[in-house]
Structure formats: structure tokens, C-alpha cells
Steps between C-alpha positions, in 0.01 A plus 500: 500500500617852423557738791274801547655838436510750784312829469832677440604252229165545325531880512850487347429232238148591386520596131381842386128506427422223751325554833474286807151410621529286810667172407488569125676723252272657238534687173247614243633514146326730251426426134340678206260214431346196657687260271836660585427424864393144418824451306705624794308275740565199274871579493507556876320170547767320299780662702321410823452140391870471412583631849236270655369805683139594430371854556148631509441682170191714438432631150273797433478738207834679480641353823651181636543472875759251628521385864795297622553312826661170593215301651722220634710753693204712609617828350751677276822326398782545249291296255237776496755776445671307221173425322391864531824602329443247222146633444640853479749381237225365275290815552776732379 
């Protein structure tokens, strides 16, 4: 099992654009169309599957919200930070 990050570690490592909400990190990505968001979510889903780390992804018109936490650890771990960074890479 992966170790939980401390509050200080989360503050330092949290990527730009991400917020902490309790035991999750959250970001809403913005898109010009619904299908652009669906395409991003499909790509993010593939990255998540490769990492064997499965976020909550909510798709609405022009936005995709991603929530990350490590359920087995009961909170935020390095796995969440790393996956957030990978999602940011495919968004750019």
C-alpha cells in the first residue's frame, strides 16, 4: 500500500490548477465543445487504466471534472499527484 502524503507534502506537490477537497484532489478542465471533453476523458481513462488508478470523472458540456484519491490508503498519495500531472500533460 502507498503511504498517505502529509498536509505539507500535498501543499508542496499539488500541481497548478488542482485543489484539495478533503481526501481528494480535484481539477475541472475546460473545453470548447462537449466532444473535446469526451475525447480528453477517454484519454485520461486510458492513462488511468495503465496506471491502475481510477479517478472519478464527470463530463458536462465544456467541462470535465477529475477527482483523485487512493481508496486503499484512505486519502491522497504520490499516485494521485503523479496521475494529476499526467492528466495535465494530455490536456496541454
